C-alpha positions as CSV (number, residue, x, y, z in Angstrom):
1,X,0.3,0.1,-0.3
2,X,1.8,3.5,-0.9
3,X,2.2,5.8,1.8
4,X,-1.1,8.0,0.0
5,X,-4.0,5.2,1.0
6,X,-4.8,5.5,4.4
7,X,-5.7,1.8,6.2
8,X,-8.3,0.1,5.1
9,X,-8.8,2.1,1.1
10,X,-11.2,0.5,-1.0
11,X,-11.4,0.7,-5.1
12,X,-14.2,0.0,-6.6
13,X,-13.8,-2.6,-9.4
14,X,-15.8,-3.6,-12.2
15,X,-15.7,-7.1,-13.4
16,X,-17.6,-8.5,-16.9
17,X,-18.6,-12.2,-16.2
18,X,-20.0,-14.8,-18.3
19,X,-21.7,-18.4,-17.0
20,X,-23.5,-21.5,-17.9
21,X,-27.2,-20.9,-15.7
22,X,-28.3,-24.7,-16.0
23,X,-26.4,-24.9,-12.4
24,X,-27.5,-22.2,-10.4
25,X,-30.8,-20.7,-8.2
26,X,-29.9,-17.3,-10.4
27,X,-27.5,-14.2,-9.9
28,X,-28.4,-13.0,-7.3
29,X,-27.5,-13.8,-3.7
30,X,-29.6,-16.9,-1.7
31,X,-28.7,-17.7,1.1
32,X,-29.2,-21.3,1.1
33,X,-28.6,-21.7,-2.6
34,X,-26.2,-21.7,-5.5
35,X,-26.0,-18.7,-7.3
36,X,-23.5,-16.5,-9.3
37,X,-23.4,-13.5,-7.4
38,X,-22.2,-16.4,-4.3
39,X,-19.8,-18.2,-6.0
40,X,-17.9,-15.3,-7.6
41,X,-17.9,-13.6,-3.4
42,X,-17.1,-16.9,-2.0
43,X,-14.0,-17.1,-4.7
44,X,-12.7,-13.4,-4.3
45,X,-12.9,-14.5,-0.6
46,X,-10.1,-17.3,-0.8
47,X,-8.1,-15.3,-4.1
48,X,-8.1,-12.4,-1.7
49,X,-7.4,-14.1,1.6
50,X,-10.6,-12.3,3.0
51,X,-12.7,-13.0,7.0
52,X,-15.6,-12.5,4.7
53,X,-17.4,-12.6,1.4
54,X,-17.6,-9.1,-0.1
55,X,-21.1,-6.8,-1.5
56,X,-21.8,-7.9,-5.1
57,X,-23.4,-5.9,-7.6
58,X,-24.9,-6.4,-10.3
59,X,-26.9,-5.0,-13.6
60,X,-29.0,-7.3,-13.4
61,X,-31.1,-10.6,-11.9
62,X,-31.1,-13.3,-13.9
63,X,-33.4,-16.2,-13.6
64,X,-32.5,-19.6,-12.1
65,X,-31.3,-21.7,-15.6
66,X,-30.8,-18.2,-17.4
67,X,-26.8,-17.5,-19.2
68,X,-25.1,-14.9,-19.1
69,X,-22.1,-13.5,-22.0
70,X,-21.9,-9.8,-20.8
71,X,-23.1,-10.0,-17.2
72,X,-21.4,-6.5,-15.5
73,X,-20.6,-6.6,-11.5
74,X,-18.7,-3.9,-8.9
75,X,-17.1,-5.1,-5.7
76,X,-15.3,-3.1,-3.9
77,X,-11.9,-4.5,-2.5
78,X,-9.2,-3.0,-0.1
79,X,-6.0,-2.1,-1.6
80,X,-3.6,-3.6,-2.8
81,X,-5.7,-6.6,-3.7
82,X,-2.6,-8.8,-3.4
83,X,0.9,-8.0,-0.8
84,X,3.0,-8.5,-3.6
85,X,4.3,-6.7,-6.8
86,X,3.9,-10.2,-8.7
87,X,2.0,-8.4,-12.0
88,X,-1.0,-6.5,-13.2
89,X,-3.9,-7.0,-10.2
90,X,-6.2,-7.1,-12.8
91,X,-4.6,-9.3,-14.7
92,X,-4.0,-11.7,-11.8
93,X,-7.5,-11.6,-9.8
94,X,-9.3,-12.9,-13.4
95,X,-7.1,-15.6,-13.2
96,X,-7.2,-16.3,-9.4
97,X,-10.9,-16.5,-10.0
98,X,-11.3,-18.5,-12.9
99,X,-8.8,-20.9,-12.0
100,X,-11.5,-21.5,-8.9
101,X,-14.6,-21.0,-10.5
102,X,-13.3,-23.9,-13.2
103,X,-15.9,-22.3,-16.1
104,X,-19.2,-22.5,-14.2
105,X,-18.4,-18.9,-14.2
106,X,-16.1,-16.7,-16.7
107,X,-14.8,-13.5,-15.4
108,X,-13.5,-12.0,-19.4
109,X,-12.7,-8.3,-17.6
110,X,-11.8,-6.6,-14.5
111,X,-11.1,-3.6,-13.5
112,X,-10.8,-0.8,-11.2
113,X,-13.3,1.5,-11.6
114,X,-14.4,5.3,-10.0
115,X,-16.4,5.5,-7.5
116,X,-19.4,6.8,-9.2
117,X,-19.5,3.8,-11.4
118,X,-22.4,1.7,-10.2
119,X,-23.0,-1.7,-11.9
120,X,-27.5,-0.9,-11.5
121,X,-28.1,2.4,-11.2
122,X,-25.8,3.6,-14.1
123,X,-26.2,0.5,-16.4
124,X,-29.0,3.0,-19.5
125,X,-30.3,-1.0,-21.3
126,X,-30.1,-4.2,-20.9
127,X,-29.9,-7.0,-23.8
128,X,-31.3,-10.4,-23.9
129,X,-31.3,-13.1,-26.6
130,X,-33.3,-16.0,-26.1
131,X,-33.2,-18.5,-29.3
132,X,-36.2,-21.5,-30.3
133,X,-35.4,-24.5,-32.2
134,X,-37.9,-25.7,-34.0
135,X,-38.1,-29.1,-34.9
136,X,-40.5,-31.8,-35.5
137,X,-39.2,-34.6,-33.0
138,X,-37.9,-34.7,-29.2
139,X,-34.2,-32.9,-28.7
140,X,-30.9,-34.0,-27.8
141,X,-30.5,-32.9,-23.9
142,X,-27.6,-31.1,-24.6
143,X,-30.1,-28.6,-27.3
144,X,-32.3,-28.2,-25.1
145,X,-29.6,-27.0,-22.1
146,X,-29.6,-23.7,-23.9
147,X,-32.4,-23.8,-26.2
148,X,-36.8,-23.8,-26.0
149,X,-37.4,-26.6,-29.0
150,X,-41.0,-26.4,-30.1
151,X,-42.7,-27.4,-33.1
152,X,-42.4,-25.6,-36.0
153,X,-42.7,-24.5,-38.6
154,X,-42.8,-20.4,-37.0
155,X,-44.3,-17.7,-39.2
156,X,-41.6,-15.3,-37.8
157,X,-42.9,-12.6,-39.5
158,X,-46.2,-12.3,-38.4
159,X,-44.2,-13.0,-34.8
160,X,-42.4,-9.9,-35.3
161,X,-45.7,-8.1,-36.7
162,X,-46.6,-9.0,-33.3
163,X,-43.5,-7.8,-31.1
164,X,-43.4,-4.5,-32.3
165,X,-46.6,-3.2,-30.4
166,X,-43.9,-3.6,-27.5
167,X,-41.7,-1.4,-28.6
168,X,-41.2,1.7,-26.5
169,X,-43.1,2.5,-23.2
170,X,-46.0,1.1,-22.6
171,X,-47.3,-1.3,-19.2
172,X,-46.1,-5.0,-19.1
173,X,-48.5,-6.4,-16.3
174,X,-49.7,-8.6,-18.7
175,X,-45.7,-10.3,-19.1
176,X,-44.5,-9.6,-16.0
177,X,-44.4,-11.4,-12.3
178,X,-45.2,-8.8,-9.8
179,X,-43.1,-8.2,-7.3
180,X,-44.4,-9.6,-4.2
181,X,-46.6,-6.8,-2.1
182,X,-47.3,-5.0,-4.5
183,X,-50.9,-3.9,-5.4
184,X,-52.4,-5.8,-8.9
185,X,-53.7,-2.3,-10.6
186,X,-49.7,-0.8,-10.1
187,X,-48.6,-1.1,-13.3
188,X,-45.2,-1.8,-14.4
189,X,-43.8,0.4,-16.9
190,X,-41.0,-0.4,-19.1
191,X,-39.1,0.5,-22.2
192,X,-38.1,-1.6,-24.7
193,X,-35.1,-0.1,-27.3
194,X,-35.7,-3.1,-29.8
195,X,-37.2,-6.4,-30.5
196,X,-36.4,-8.6,-33.4
197,X,-36.6,-12.0,-34.2
198,X,-34.5,-13.7,-36.9
199,X,-34.1,-16.9,-38.7
200,X,-30.8,-18.0,-38.9
201,X,-28.6,-19.2,-41.9
202,X,-27.1,-22.4,-40.5
203,X,-29.0,-25.9,-39.4
204,X,-27.6,-27.1,-35.3
205,X,-25.3,-29.6,-36.0
206,X,-25.9,-30.9,-32.8
207,X,-29.7,-31.7,-32.8
208,X,-30.9,-34.2,-34.0
209,X,-32.3,-33.3,-37.6
210,X,-32.9,-30.6,-39.8
211,X,-33.8,-28.7,-37.4
212,X,-33.9,-24.8,-37.6
213,X,-33.2,-21.6,-34.6
214,X,-34.8,-18.6,-34.6
215,X,-33.5,-15.7,-32.6
216,X,-35.4,-13.0,-30.1
217,X,-32.8,-9.7,-29.6
218,X,-34.6,-7.8,-27.5
219,X,-32.8,-4.3,-25.7
220,X,-34.9,-2.5,-22.7
221,X,-33.8,0.3,-20.2
222,X,-34.6,-2.6,-17.9
223,X,-37.1,-5.8,-17.4
224,X,-39.5,-6.9,-15.0
225,X,-39.5,-10.1,-13.5
226,X,-39.3,-12.7,-16.3
227,X,-41.2,-10.2,-19.2
228,X,-38.8,-11.7,-21.4
229,X,-39.9,-15.5,-21.7
230,X,-43.5,-14.2,-20.6
231,X,-43.0,-11.6,-24.3
232,X,-41.0,-15.1,-26.3
233,X,-43.8,-17.6,-25.4
234,X,-46.8,-15.1,-26.6
235,X,-44.5,-14.2,-29.9
236,X,-44.1,-18.2,-30.5
237,X,-47.9,-19.2,-29.9
238,X,-48.4,-16.1,-32.7
239,X,-45.9,-18.1,-35.0
240,X,-47.6,-21.5,-34.4
241,X,-50.6,-19.8,-35.4
242,X,-52.4,-19.8,-32.0
243,X,-52.7,-16.6,-30.9
244,X,-53.4,-13.4,-33.6
245,X,-50.4,-11.0,-34.5
246,X,-52.3,-7.8,-32.3
247,X,-52.5,-10.3,-28.7
248,X,-49.8,-7.9,-27.2
249,X,-50.8,-4.8,-28.4
250,X,-54.3,-6.1,-26.9
251,X,-52.7,-7.0,-23.6
252,X,-50.4,-3.8,-23.5
253,X,-53.4,-1.4,-23.3
254,X,-55.9,-3.8,-21.2
255,X,-53.6,-6.2,-18.9
256,X,-54.4,-9.7,-18.2
257,X,-52.5,-13.0,-18.6
258,X,-55.4,-14.8,-17.9
259,X,-55.0,-17.7,-21.9
260,X,-51.6,-16.4,-22.6
261,X,-49.0,-19.1,-22.2
262,X,-46.6,-19.8,-19.4
263,X,-43.2,-18.4,-19.3
264,X,-41.1,-19.9,-22.0
265,X,-38.0,-22.0,-20.6
266,X,-34.9,-20.5,-19.0
267,X,-32.5,-22.0,-20.8
268,X,-32.8,-20.5,-23.9
269,X,-32.2,-16.8,-22.2
270,X,-29.1,-15.3,-22.0
271,X,-28.0,-11.3,-20.8
272,X,-26.3,-10.5,-23.7
273,X,-24.5,-7.3,-22.8
274,X,-25.7,-4.2,-20.7
275,X,-24.8,-0.2,-22.1
276,X,-23.0,2.6,-19.8
277,X,-22.4,6.5,-20.8
278,X,-19.4,6.1,-22.9
279,X,-17.7,8.0,-19.4
280,X,-17.7,4.6,-18.0
281,X,-16.5,2.5,-21.0
282,X,-13.2,2.0,-22.2
283,X,-11.4,4.7,-24.0
């Protein structure tokens, strides 16, 4: 520690993460269950020889089984991290954490940021993708780990027409699981910036037949609980001809979940990126 740093001084670190959500009960810390935040905090405590795991703040709370390729967290750690001068601290921290986490969680990058950075409150948008596998036969368990197999063919154009109604600011009560204790008539406004479906050009060679995949890309300032999965299952029903293309517009205008399909499975969903103002990004 330099003479300019008082005892107990801390630095704020930003960690960018990817993880396979299959074995986790979501991102957020939950006592008695295995979560991404819990595993990462425990690995930090071991790596830095801390008396207790540090507090992590994530940009979003992914559900159980949901994957991530671009989760962002911040954590305040005492300086210096290590009691010696063996190489850059950021590289050493990432390598040590990745060794302990053994591929279940991957630290993509680690760097010191200013105290004004907050992983959750400074984020301006979150982007997710959902993979749907069109198949006439049951799929391998392996494909069920990263996609949702449904009976096709899907009318992707109709799915895009239905989804266009969700763009902009709306009350998404019809497509969210309400927070415990909140009034049923309380709106759940969210601002959706982008929502598009596209058919992927390559077939999935891991599938046991000629299955093809369609991908939802959706970006919003924030999402309420189960929002992407509820929208996905509704749009898939439109693509299959089981619901009309106006169903999302109608349920945004008159909020109710009655008659809508259950949320799509968690395994097809992944958090792909978090957006921040330019001053918080690398030069």
